[in-house]
C-alpha positions, -999 to 999 in steps of 0.1 A, spaced: 78 366 132 52 383 133 23 379 150 46 355 179 37 321 188 26 334 218 7 369 204 -30 372 208 -39 374 172 -27 411 158 -24 415 195 13 416 213 14 401 244 29 405 283 43 378 277 57 379 240 72 417 251 96 400 278 102 368 261 114 400 229 132 418 252 149 387 274 165 371 235 175 407 229 196 410 254 210 380 251 216 380 215 236 410 223 257 395 245 272 374 222 269 403 194 240 402 175 219 429 175 182 435 167 171 448 131 135 453 125 137 465 89 155 434 72 167 409 99 190 379 91 168 359 111 134 356 121 127 354 160 96 334 171 84 316 207 62 287 218 48 284 255 30 259 261 16 240 297 0 209 304 -14 203 339 1 167 354 -24 146 381 5 120 394 -13 95 412 0 73 437 -10 47 469 -2 55 500 -3 27 525 4 17 560 2 -14 583 -19 -24 616 -8 -48 639 -21 -60 674 -9 -82 692 -32 -99 717 -31 -127 746 -54 -157 748 -64 -180 717 -68 -154 690 -32 -146 683 -22 -121 665 -43 -98 634 -33 -74 622 -49 -56 591 -39 -25 556 -50 0 553 -43 15 516 -52 53 503 -45 74 473 -23 107 469 -31 131 439 -7 159 430 -19 181 406 14 205 389 14 231 354 42 224 333 56 248 312 80 246 279 93 282 266 103 275 228 132 300 206 131 283 171 152 309 146 140 312 109 161 319 82 136 341 61 142 334 28 138 299 28 111 301 58 133 272 69 142 265 110 177 270 115 181 265 152 160 254 183 156 260 221 139 256 251 136 251 289 107 224 304 103 238 344 79 232 367 47 257 368 54 270 404 37 301 427 69 322 424 72 315 389 37 333 380 47 359 405 74 368 392 73 362 356 98 385 343 125 368 362 116 334 353 114 346 319 149 367 320 162 330 338 147 307 307 162 324 277 193 327 295 190 286 301 179 283 264 210 307 252 236 288 269 229 260 245 229 285 215 260 279 189 286 312 188 
């Protein structure tokens, strides 16, 4: 598709270039070659990230034993724990160019870690390969 869902307006993004490279490689492994002039199928990409915030209560009980007339006494302490993560989803759509109809879609969902951010091309290669492992031949 032109422009791709991962482009910035009419500017090809680095992410789009990385997705094109990984997708072309996976399709070539399946005997499908890229043809920009008269394609049988058009491909589009979508990448969406979403912040996830989860809270949970952590608690602890405290007990003291004391002799005398007051006996045992205790307490309960509770504090919230907040976890913030980013979840990312890559989708690859295959579209029939004559009918402009979706004919196949694959997606991968993962937590976005610092390692993924620092090794973006490797991560894209991995997730695109994972997506195409479900591709019907």
